[in-house]
VEXDREN-2710 file (C-alpha; in Angstrom, 1 decimal):
% VEXDREN-2710
k/r/px/py/pz
1/UNK/0.0/-0.6/0.0
2/UNK/1.5/3.6/-1.2
3/UNK/1.0/6.4/0.5
4/UNK/-1.6/7.9/-1.7
5/UNK/-3.8/4.9/-0.6
6/UNK/-3.2/5.4/2.9
7/UNK/-3.9/8.9/2.5
8/UNK/-7.3/8.0/0.8
9/UNK/-8.7/5.5/3.8
10/UNK/-11.6/7.9/6.1
11/UNK/-10.3/7.5/9.6
12/UNK/-12.9/7.5/12.4
13/UNK/-12.2/11.5/13.2
14/UNK/-13.3/12.2/9.6
15/UNK/-16.6/10.3/10.0
16/UNK/-17.4/12.0/13.0
17/UNK/-18.3/15.2/11.7
18/UNK/-20.8/13.4/8.8
19/UNK/-22.8/11.6/11.5
20/UNK/-23.2/14.9/13.4
21/UNK/-24.3/16.9/10.7
22/UNK/-26.9/14.4/9.5
23/UNK/-28.1/14.4/13.5
24/UNK/-28.1/17.9/13.7
25/UNK/-30.1/18.2/10.2
26/UNK/-32.6/15.4/11.8
27/UNK/-33.2/17.6/14.4
28/UNK/-33.8/20.6/12.7
29/UNK/-36.2/19.0/10.5
30/UNK/-38.0/17.6/13.2
31/UNK/-38.1/20.9/15.3
32/UNK/-38.9/22.9/12.0
33/UNK/-42.0/20.5/11.4
34/UNK/-42.8/20.9/14.9
35/UNK/-43.3/24.0/14.6
36/UNK/-45.3/24.3/11.6
37/UNK/-47.4/21.7/12.9
38/UNK/-48.1/24.1/16.5
39/UNK/-48.3/27.2/14.4
40/UNK/-50.7/25.7/11.8
41/UNK/-52.4/24.3/14.9
42/UNK/-52.8/28.0/16.9
43/UNK/-54.1/28.9/13.7
44/UNK/-56.8/26.2/13.0
45/UNK/-57.8/27.6/17.0
46/UNK/-57.9/31.1/16.4
47/UNK/-59.9/30.3/13.4
48/UNK/-62.1/27.9/15.6
49/UNK/-62.4/30.4/18.7
50/UNK/-63.5/33.4/16.0
51/UNK/-66.4/31.1/15.2
52/UNK/-67.3/29.1/17.5
53/UNK/-70.4/27.6/15.8
54/UNK/-71.6/27.0/12.4
55/UNK/-75.1/27.7/11.2
56/UNK/-76.6/24.4/9.5
57/UNK/-80.2/25.6/10.7
58/UNK/-81.4/29.0/10.6
59/UNK/-83.4/30.0/14.0
60/UNK/-85.8/33.4/14.5
61/UNK/-87.9/34.9/17.1
62/UNK/-90.2/32.5/17.2
63/UNK/-88.1/29.4/17.6
64/UNK/-88.5/28.4/20.6
65/UNK/-88.1/24.5/20.2
66/UNK/-84.4/23.9/20.8
67/UNK/-84.0/21.0/18.9
68/UNK/-82.8/23.3/15.6
69/UNK/-80.6/25.4/18.3
70/UNK/-79.2/22.2/19.3
71/UNK/-77.8/21.8/15.2
72/UNK/-76.4/24.6/15.8
73/UNK/-75.0/24.1/19.2
74/UNK/-74.4/20.6/19.9
75/UNK/-72.1/20.6/23.2
76/UNK/-75.0/23.0/24.8
77/UNK/-77.9/20.8/23.4
78/UNK/-76.7/17.7/25.1
79/UNK/-76.0/19.9/28.4
80/UNK/-79.0/21.1/28.5
81/UNK/-80.8/17.9/27.7
82/UNK/-79.6/16.5/31.2
83/UNK/-81.4/18.7/33.0
84/UNK/-83.8/15.6/32.9
85/UNK/-81.5/13.7/35.0
86/UNK/-82.3/12.7/38.4
87/UNK/-79.8/14.2/40.8
88/UNK/-80.2/16.1/44.0
89/UNK/-77.4/17.1/47.0
90/UNK/-78.7/17.1/51.2
91/UNK/-80.8/20.2/50.8
92/UNK/-82.4/20.2/46.9
93/UNK/-81.0/19.4/43.9
94/UNK/-83.2/18.2/41.0
95/UNK/-85.0/14.9/42.2
96/UNK/-86.4/12.4/40.3
97/UNK/-89.2/11.6/42.4
98/UNK/-90.3/15.7/43.8
99/UNK/-90.9/15.2/47.3
100/UNK/-93.8/17.1/49.2
101/UNK/-92.5/20.0/51.1
102/UNK/-95.3/20.1/53.0
103/UNK/-95.4/16.3/54.4
104/UNK/-91.5/17.1/55.1
105/UNK/-92.3/20.2/57.0
106/UNK/-96.1/20.1/57.9
107/UNK/-95.6/24.0/59.1
108/UNK/-95.5/25.3/56.0
109/UNK/-99.6/23.9/55.4
110/UNK/-100.2/26.7/58.7
111/UNK/-97.8/29.2/56.8
112/UNK/-99.8/28.7/53.6
113/UNK/-103.5/27.9/55.2
114/UNK/-105.9/29.8/52.9
115/UNK/-103.2/29.4/49.4
116/UNK/-102.7/27.5/46.9
117/UNK/-99.5/26.3/48.4
118/UNK/-101.2/24.2/51.0
119/UNK/-102.8/22.4/48.2
120/UNK/-99.3/21.1/47.3
121/UNK/-96.2/22.1/47.5
122/UNK/-92.9/20.2/46.0
123/UNK/-89.3/20.2/45.6
124/UNK/-88.2/21.9/42.5
125/UNK/-86.6/19.5/39.4
126/UNK/-84.5/20.2/36.7
127/UNK/-85.6/23.0/34.2
128/UNK/-86.9/20.7/31.8
129/UNK/-90.0/19.7/34.2
130/UNK/-90.9/23.4/34.8
131/UNK/-93.5/23.3/32.5
132/UNK/-94.8/19.8/33.2
133/UNK/-94.8/20.1/36.5
134/UNK/-96.9/23.1/36.8
135/UNK/-99.2/21.7/34.5
136/UNK/-99.7/18.9/36.5
137/UNK/-99.6/20.2/40.1
138/UNK/-102.5/20.2/42.4
139/UNK/-102.5/24.0/42.9
140/UNK/-103.2/24.5/39.6
141/UNK/-106.2/21.7/39.3
142/UNK/-108.0/22.9/42.2
143/UNK/-107.8/25.9/42.7
144/UNK/-107.7/28.8/39.4
145/UNK/-104.3/30.0/38.8
146/UNK/-103.7/33.0/36.3
147/UNK/-101.6/32.7/33.3
148/UNK/-98.8/35.3/34.5
149/UNK/-97.5/31.8/35.9
150/UNK/-96.3/31.3/32.6
151/UNK/-93.8/34.4/32.2
152/UNK/-91.7/32.0/33.9
153/UNK/-92.7/28.3/33.5
154/UNK/-93.0/28.7/29.7
155/UNK/-90.7/29.8/26.8
156/UNK/-93.9/32.4/26.0
157/UNK/-92.3/35.2/24.8
158/UNK/-93.3/34.7/21.1
159/UNK/-96.8/34.7/22.4
160/UNK/-96.3/37.3/23.8
161/UNK/-95.7/39.5/21.0
162/UNK/-98.5/37.7/19.0
163/UNK/-101.0/39.0/21.4
164/UNK/-99.7/42.3/21.2
165/UNK/-99.2/42.9/17.5
166/UNK/-103.5/41.3/17.5
167/UNK/-104.4/44.3/20.5
168/UNK/-102.3/46.7/18.3
169/UNK/-103.9/46.0/14.9
170/UNK/-101.0/44.9/13.7
171/UNK/-99.7/42.1/11.0
172/UNK/-100.0/39.2/13.3
173/UNK/-98.7/35.6/11.0
174/UNK/-96.1/33.9/11.6
175/UNK/-93.5/35.7/9.6
176/UNK/-94.4/38.8/11.4
177/UNK/-94.1/37.7/14.9
178/UNK/-90.7/36.4/13.4
179/UNK/-88.9/39.4/11.9
180/UNK/-87.7/41.2/15.6
181/UNK/-88.0/41.0/18.8
182/UNK/-90.8/44.2/18.7
183/UNK/-90.4/45.2/22.4
184/UNK/-93.7/47.4/22.2
185/UNK/-95.9/44.5/21.5
186/UNK/-94.2/42.1/24.1
187/UNK/-94.9/44.4/26.8
188/UNK/-98.3/44.6/25.5
189/UNK/-99.0/40.9/25.1
190/UNK/-97.4/40.3/28.5
191/UNK/-100.2/43.1/30.2
192/UNK/-102.7/41.1/28.3
193/UNK/-101.6/37.4/29.4
194/UNK/-100.6/38.4/32.6
195/UNK/-104.6/39.2/34.0
196/UNK/-105.3/35.9/31.8
197/UNK/-106.3/32.6/33.6
198/UNK/-103.8/29.7/33.4
199/UNK/-105.6/27.9/31.0
200/UNK/-106.4/30.7/28.7
201/UNK/-102.4/32.0/28.5
202/UNK/-101.6/28.2/28.3
203/UNK/-103.5/27.9/25.0
204/UNK/-102.4/31.0/23.4
205/UNK/-99.1/29.7/23.5
206/UNK/-99.7/26.2/21.7
207/UNK/-101.8/28.9/19.1
208/UNK/-98.2/30.1/18.3
209/UNK/-95.9/28.9/15.9
210/UNK/-92.8/27.3/18.0
211/UNK/-90.5/27.6/14.7
212/UNK/-91.2/23.9/14.1
213/UNK/-95.1/23.4/13.9
214/UNK/-95.9/19.6/13.5
215/UNK/-92.1/19.0/12.3
216/UNK/-90.8/17.5/15.6
217/UNK/-92.1/16.3/19.0
218/UNK/-91.4/18.1/22.1
219/UNK/-88.2/17.9/23.6
220/UNK/-89.6/17.6/27.2
221/UNK/-92.8/16.5/28.5
222/UNK/-96.3/18.7/29.1
223/UNK/-95.2/19.9/25.4
224/UNK/-98.3/19.2/23.4
225/UNK/-101.4/19.0/25.3
226/UNK/-101.7/19.9/29.1
227/UNK/-102.2/17.1/31.7
228/UNK/-106.3/16.2/31.9
229/UNK/-105.8/16.4/35.5
230/UNK/-106.0/20.5/34.8
231/UNK/-108.9/20.0/32.2
232/UNK/-107.0/23.1/30.3
233/UNK/-108.2/21.8/26.7
234/UNK/-110.0/18.6/25.9
235/UNK/-108.4/15.2/24.3
236/UNK/-108.9/16.7/21.1
237/UNK/-106.2/19.3/19.9
238/UNK/-107.7/22.9/18.7
239/UNK/-107.1/23.5/15.0
240/UNK/-106.1/26.6/15.6
241/UNK/-102.5/25.1/17.6
242/UNK/-99.8/25.1/15.5
243/UNK/-97.2/25.0/18.1
244/UNK/-96.0/23.4/20.9
245/UNK/-95.5/25.0/24.6
246/UNK/-91.7/24.4/25.5
247/UNK/-90.1/24.9/29.2
248/UNK/-87.3/27.7/28.9
249/UNK/-85.7/27.7/26.0
250/UNK/-82.7/29.0/24.4
251/UNK/-84.4/31.9/23.0
252/UNK/-84.7/33.0/26.5
253/UNK/-81.6/34.0/26.9
254/UNK/-79.9/34.2/23.7
255/UNK/-80.2/36.8/20.2
256/UNK/-81.2/34.2/17.7
257/UNK/-79.2/36.5/15.1
258/UNK/-76.1/37.3/17.5
259/UNK/-76.2/34.7/19.8
260/UNK/-75.2/36.9/22.6
261/UNK/-76.9/36.6/25.9
262/UNK/-79.7/38.7/26.5
263/UNK/-83.2/39.4/28.6
264/UNK/-86.4/38.6/27.3
265/UNK/-88.6/38.9/30.0
266/UNK/-90.8/42.0/30.4
267/UNK/-91.2/41.5/34.5
268/UNK/-87.5/42.0/34.5
269/UNK/-86.6/44.4/32.2
270/UNK/-89.3/46.8/33.7
271/UNK/-88.3/45.9/37.0
272/UNK/-84.8/46.1/36.9
273/UNK/-85.4/49.8/35.6
274/UNK/-87.3/50.5/38.8
275/UNK/-84.4/49.5/40.8
276/UNK/-82.2/51.9/38.8
277/UNK/-84.5/54.6/39.2
278/UNK/-84.5/54.0/43.1
279/UNK/-81.1/55.6/45.3
280/UNK/-80.2/51.7/46.7
281/UNK/-77.1/51.7/46.2
282/UNK/-76.1/48.3/43.9
283/UNK/-72.2/48.0/44.2
284/UNK/-72.8/44.7/42.6
285/UNK/-74.7/45.9/39.4
286/UNK/-71.5/48.4/38.3
287/UNK/-73.6/49.2/35.3
288/UNK/-76.9/50.6/37.5
289/UNK/-74.3/52.8/38.9
290/UNK/-73.1/54.2/35.6
291/UNK/-76.5/54.7/34.3
292/UNK/-77.1/56.7/37.5
293/UNK/-74.4/59.1/37.0
294/UNK/-75.4/59.6/32.9
295/UNK/-78.4/61.4/31.9
296/UNK/-80.6/59.0/32.3
297/UNK/-82.7/60.5/28.8
298/UNK/-83.6/56.6/28.8
299/UNK/-84.7/54.1/30.7
300/UNK/-81.9/51.8/32.2
301/UNK/-81.9/48.7/29.6
302/UNK/-80.2/45.7/30.3
303/UNK/-79.5/44.5/26.8
304/UNK/-77.8/48.1/26.0
305/UNK/-76.0/48.7/29.4
306/UNK/-75.2/45.9/31.1
307/UNK/-71.8/44.5/31.1
308/UNK/-72.1/40.4/29.7
309/UNK/-70.8/39.7/33.6
310/UNK/-73.6/41.3/34.5
311/UNK/-75.8/39.3/32.1
312/UNK/-74.5/36.3/33.2
313/UNK/-76.8/37.0/35.9
314/UNK/-79.2/38.7/34.7
315/UNK/-80.5/36.0/32.5
316/UNK/-81.2/33.8/35.8
317/UNK/-82.7/36.8/37.5
318/UNK/-85.8/36.7/34.7
319/UNK/-87.4/34.3/36.5
320/UNK/-85.3/33.5/40.1
321/UNK/-86.5/36.2/41.7
322/UNK/-89.8/37.9/44.0
323/UNK/-92.4/39.2/42.0
324/UNK/-96.3/39.1/41.9
325/UNK/-97.9/36.8/39.7
326/UNK/-101.9/36.6/40.3
327/UNK/-104.4/37.8/38.0
328/UNK/-105.5/41.2/40.3
329/UNK/-103.2/43.3/38.2
330/UNK/-99.9/42.9/35.6
331/UNK/-97.1/40.6/37.1
332/UNK/-94.3/43.0/38.5
333/UNK/-91.0/42.8/40.4
334/UNK/-91.2/44.8/43.5
335/UNK/-88.1/46.4/43.2
336/UNK/-88.7/50.6/43.2
337/UNK/-87.0/49.8/47.2
338/UNK/-84.6/47.9/46.6
339/UNK/-83.9/44.2/46.7
340/UNK/-83.5/43.4/50.7
341/UNK/-86.4/42.0/52.6
342/UNK/-87.8/44.5/53.8
343/UNK/-87.6/46.6/51.0
344/UNK/-89.8/44.6/48.9
345/UNK/-92.0/44.6/52.4
346/UNK/-92.2/47.8/51.8
347/UNK/-92.7/48.5/48.2
348/UNK/-96.0/46.1/49.0
349/UNK/-97.2/48.1/52.1
350/UNK/-97.3/51.2/50.0
351/UNK/-99.2/49.4/47.1
352/UNK/-102.6/49.5/45.9
353/UNK/-103.9/47.4/43.4
354/UNK/-105.9/49.1/40.6
355/UNK/-109.3/48.6/42.0
356/UNK/-108.2/50.7/45.2
357/UNK/-107.8/47.8/47.3
358/UNK/-104.6/47.0/49.5
359/UNK/-102.4/44.5/48.3
360/UNK/-101.8/41.1/49.7
361/UNK/-101.3/37.5/48.1
362/UNK/-103.9/36.1/50.5
363/UNK/-105.9/36.2/53.6
364/UNK/-104.6/34.2/56.2
365/UNK/-107.2/31.6/56.6
366/UNK/-107.0/30.6/60.4
367/UNK/-106.5/34.7/61.5
368/UNK/-108.3/36.5/58.7
369/UNK/-104.7/38.2/58.3
370/UNK/-103.4/39.4/54.9
371/UNK/-100.4/38.1/53.8
372/UNK/-97.5/38.5/51.5
373/UNK/-96.1/34.9/49.5
374/UNK/-92.4/35.4/48.5
375/UNK/-91.6/33.1/45.4
376/UNK/-88.0/32.5/44.8
377/UNK/-86.5/35.2/45.5
378/UNK/-82.4/34.0/44.9
379/UNK/-81.5/36.9/43.1
380/UNK/-82.8/39.1/45.7
381/UNK/-80.7/37.2/48.5
382/UNK/-77.5/36.7/46.4
383/UNK/-77.3/40.4/45.7
384/UNK/-76.6/40.6/49.2
385/UNK/-74.1/37.9/49.7
386/UNK/-70.0/38.0/48.9
387/UNK/-70.0/36.1/45.7
388/UNK/-72.0/38.7/43.8
389/UNK/-69.9/41.9/46.0
390/UNK/-66.9/39.9/44.6
391/UNK/-68.5/40.0/40.5
392/UNK/-69.4/36.0/40.9
393/UNK/-72.6/35.8/38.6
394/UNK/-74.9/33.1/38.8
395/UNK/-73.9/30.8/35.5
396/UNK/-70.4/31.0/37.2
397/UNK/-71.3/28.3/39.8
398/UNK/-73.9/27.2/38.0
399/UNK/-73.2/26.8/34.6
400/UNK/-69.4/26.3/35.1
401/UNK/-67.3/27.2/31.7
402/UNK/-65.7/24.1/29.9
403/UNK/-63.4/23.5/27.5
404/UNK/-64.2/21.8/24.1
405/UNK/-61.3/22.7/21.8
406/UNK/-60.4/26.0/21.8
407/UNK/-63.7/27.2/22.5
408/UNK/-65.0/28.0/26.5
409/UNK/-68.2/27.5/26.8
410/UNK/-71.2/27.6/29.4
411/UNK/-72.0/24.0/30.6
412/UNK/-76.1/24.1/30.4
413/UNK/-76.8/21.4/32.9
414/UNK/-78.0/24.5/35.3
415/UNK/-77.9/22.3/38.9
416/UNK/-76.3/22.7/42.2
417/UNK/-72.6/23.8/42.4
418/UNK/-72.5/21.2/44.8
419/UNK/-72.6/18.8/42.2
420/UNK/-69.9/20.0/39.9
421/UNK/-67.3/21.2/42.4
422/UNK/-64.5/20.8/40.2
423/UNK/-65.8/23.1/37.6
424/UNK/-68.1/25.4/39.9
425/UNK/-66.1/26.3/43.4
426/UNK/-62.5/25.3/42.9
427/UNK/-61.9/27.7/39.6
428/UNK/-61.6/30.1/42.8
429/UNK/-61.3/27.9/45.6
430/UNK/-58.2/26.5/45.5
431/UNK/-58.9/24.0/48.8
432/UNK/-60.1/20.2/48.8
433/UNK/-63.5/19.2/47.4
434/UNK/-64.1/17.9/51.4
435/UNK/-63.8/21.4/52.9
436/UNK/-65.9/23.1/50.5
437/UNK/-68.6/20.4/51.1
438/UNK/-68.3/20.8/54.6
439/UNK/-69.0/24.7/55.0
440/UNK/-71.6/24.8/52.3
441/UNK/-73.4/22.0/54.5
442/UNK/-72.1/23.8/57.8
443/UNK/-74.2/27.2/56.0
444/UNK/-77.0/25.3/55.3
445/UNK/-77.4/23.1/58.7
446/UNK/-77.4/26.4/60.6
447/UNK/-79.8/27.8/58.5
448/UNK/-82.2/24.8/58.7
449/UNK/-81.8/25.1/62.4
450/UNK/-82.7/29.1/62.5
451/UNK/-85.6/28.5/60.0
452/UNK/-87.0/25.4/62.2
453/UNK/-87.0/27.4/65.3
454/UNK/-88.8/30.5/63.4
455/UNK/-91.4/28.1/62.2
456/UNK/-92.0/27.0/65.6
457/UNK/-92.3/30.7/67.0
458/UNK/-94.7/31.0/63.9
459/UNK/-97.3/28.0/65.3
460/UNK/-96.4/29.6/68.6
461/UNK/-97.8/32.7/67.6
462/UNK/-100.8/31.6/65.4
463/UNK/-102.3/30.0/68.3
464/UNK/-101.7/32.3/70.5
465/UNK/-104.0/34.8/68.1
466/UNK/-106.6/32.4/67.4
467/UNK/-106.7/31.8/70.9
468/UNK/-107.3/35.8/71.3
469/UNK/-109.9/36.1/68.9
470/UNK/-112.0/33.2/70.5
471/UNK/-111.9/34.9/73.7
472/UNK/-113.5/37.9/71.8
473/UNK/-110.7/40.2/71.6
474/UNK/-111.8/43.0/69.3
475/UNK/-110.8/43.1/65.1
476/UNK/-109.3/46.5/66.3
477/UNK/-107.2/45.1/69.5
478/UNK/-106.1/42.3/66.8
479/UNK/-105.2/44.4/64.2
480/UNK/-102.2/45.5/64.9
481/UNK/-101.1/42.0/65.9
482/UNK/-101.8/40.3/62.5
483/UNK/-99.7/43.4/61.3
484/UNK/-96.9/41.3/63.4
485/UNK/-98.4/38.3/61.9
486/UNK/-97.5/39.5/58.1
487/UNK/-94.1/40.5/59.4
488/UNK/-92.9/37.4/61.0
489/UNK/-94.7/35.1/58.0
490/UNK/-93.6/37.1/55.1
491/UNK/-89.9/36.5/56.7
492/UNK/-89.8/33.0/57.6
493/UNK/-91.1/32.5/53.6
494/UNK/-89.0/34.6/52.4
495/UNK/-85.9/32.1/53.3
496/UNK/-88.3/28.8/52.8
497/UNK/-88.9/29.8/49.6
498/UNK/-85.2/30.3/48.7
499/UNK/-83.9/28.1/46.6
500/UNK/-80.0/28.4/48.2
501/UNK/-81.1/27.5/51.8
502/UNK/-78.9/30.1/53.1
503/UNK/-75.7/29.8/51.1
504/UNK/-76.4/33.1/48.8
505/UNK/-75.7/35.4/51.6
506/UNK/-75.6/33.2/55.1
507/UNK/-75.8/36.6/57.0
508/UNK/-78.8/37.8/55.5
509/UNK/-80.4/35.2/55.6
510/UNK/-79.6/34.6/59.4
511/UNK/-80.9/38.3/60.3
512/UNK/-84.4/37.9/58.3
513/UNK/-85.0/34.5/59.9
514/UNK/-83.8/36.3/63.6
515/UNK/-86.4/39.5/62.6
516/UNK/-89.1/36.7/61.7
517/UNK/-88.9/35.3/65.2
518/UNK/-88.6/38.2/67.0
519/UNK/-92.4/39.3/65.3
520/UNK/-93.5/36.2/65.6
521/UNK/-93.1/36.5/69.7
522/UNK/-93.9/40.1/69.5
523/UNK/-96.9/38.6/67.9
524/UNK/-97.6/36.0/70.6
525/UNK/-96.8/38.0/74.0
526/UNK/-99.3/40.5/72.5
527/UNK/-102.0/38.2/71.9
528/UNK/-101.8/36.5/75.2
529/UNK/-102.4/39.7/76.6
530/UNK/-105.5/40.0/75.3
531/UNK/-106.9/36.6/77.0
532/UNK/-105.2/37.2/80.1
533/UNK/-106.6/39.4/83.2
534/UNK/-105.3/42.6/83.4
535/UNK/-101.5/42.8/84.8
536/UNK/-101.2/44.2/88.4
537/UNK/-99.8/47.5/89.5
538/UNK/-96.3/46.9/89.9
539/UNK/-94.2/49.1/92.8
540/UNK/-90.8/51.6/91.1
541/UNK/-88.2/49.4/89.9
542/UNK/-85.3/49.0/92.9
543/UNK/-82.3/51.4/92.7
544/UNK/-79.5/49.6/91.1
545/UNK/-77.3/48.7/93.5
546/UNK/-73.5/49.9/93.1
547/UNK/-70.9/46.9/92.8
548/UNK/-71.3/43.8/93.2
549/UNK/-71.8/44.0/96.7
550/UNK/-73.7/46.7/99.2
551/UNK/-71.8/49.5/99.8
552/UNK/-71.0/49.8/103.2
END
């Protein structure tokens, strides 16, 4: 082998650079591929986020049927349908068997004596049953109820619009009703339906297109025909019926054109405007504070003035509130003096019906006192609590956000946060789940204990008043005692009917129940004096002694 041959043989040292070059090229190619894939993924996710839904089916202002909406929003629709599921917590939730509260808490029969709730009063179930359960309750079957109840229990706004257009002498065809929201017509129809009977208002819903007339069966029970127990309509469908009745649906909270959150219930829109006109501070509703500092040339309009975060509570506050809903006048939210229980009471005390009579929900069957019936004041009690003051909305807890691909969406399975603690609570509270559950149970247990004490005080009060009346006490002598009775029962009913069992604002709930106990005991003591012999004259109070022991 000559020297030239030895020079041409590659050595280990000469092969290393080539190997490393191949490795570097491979790594560089892999990194480049990964970077490109990442950029493509980011681009696709940005595009997905910009277009959160694909409009496969057109929906309009009459589409109360949720099924077409579900084609465009499959995830939201799938979770919305879960409200039929049987889930409950220790103190409530959505139960498969709607238990009777009257059997569980017999004192409720005395609280509601003279009112339809003393006939049938059950635990609430999920939104899927909100119309059906009202149709079959004995409160409707055995007592004539007003159409105002459907303001919240049905997807009724298109019916309001149709009734309003008809009353205004305008085109009320399905096409005209579907064209736009048309607030003046909705308001007019709302006023008309509020004083109808339940049966008549329900029949009007069936005469209004639901967006899919004759195309789909109602998703939830109670949609096509009311149950025979209520005798709302006979077994032969009215030939004028072109739609089905539905419980709360997508259209009640979303604009069908833009899908933005909105409020549609006239009662809420008028009620929140009256709150804005008041002087009551609303630190948890900053848009009202901003409106008050403005020109006020237009009434406060939540669809214009509220932030998206406020709308995430307003959409729920359309129904989860206190209101008057019988037939003596148009349904109204009593917020002109504020959202506290005693402020609402003041509104009722100063209110008279259109016929000039004093406002009342019912006359108590045992004593004859005029009584106010609380509905379900969740929004009002929440407004007094730490979550509202911290900017936490109703949907943050009851419809928490979840990730679906690149999109953050609300879970539309509306339920107790205790059934979804990870998403509903631990997003903010970085503590173990067991600690959070125990905290809630403690609050609700204390509220229940106070409620039981208030119920005992109430029944003692009723017994004492009845004994005084039976002993011949005059109406004039009993009248101030009946005022105390109303105050006591209003406060007990307020917390009993509110569905968080004190959690929305535990200190406020305790304050209200404490006042209920106080008013009951005041009324009881006053009633006992009416039937007791006159008290003997007492000597002047003994002078106080300074110190613990007498001075020498």
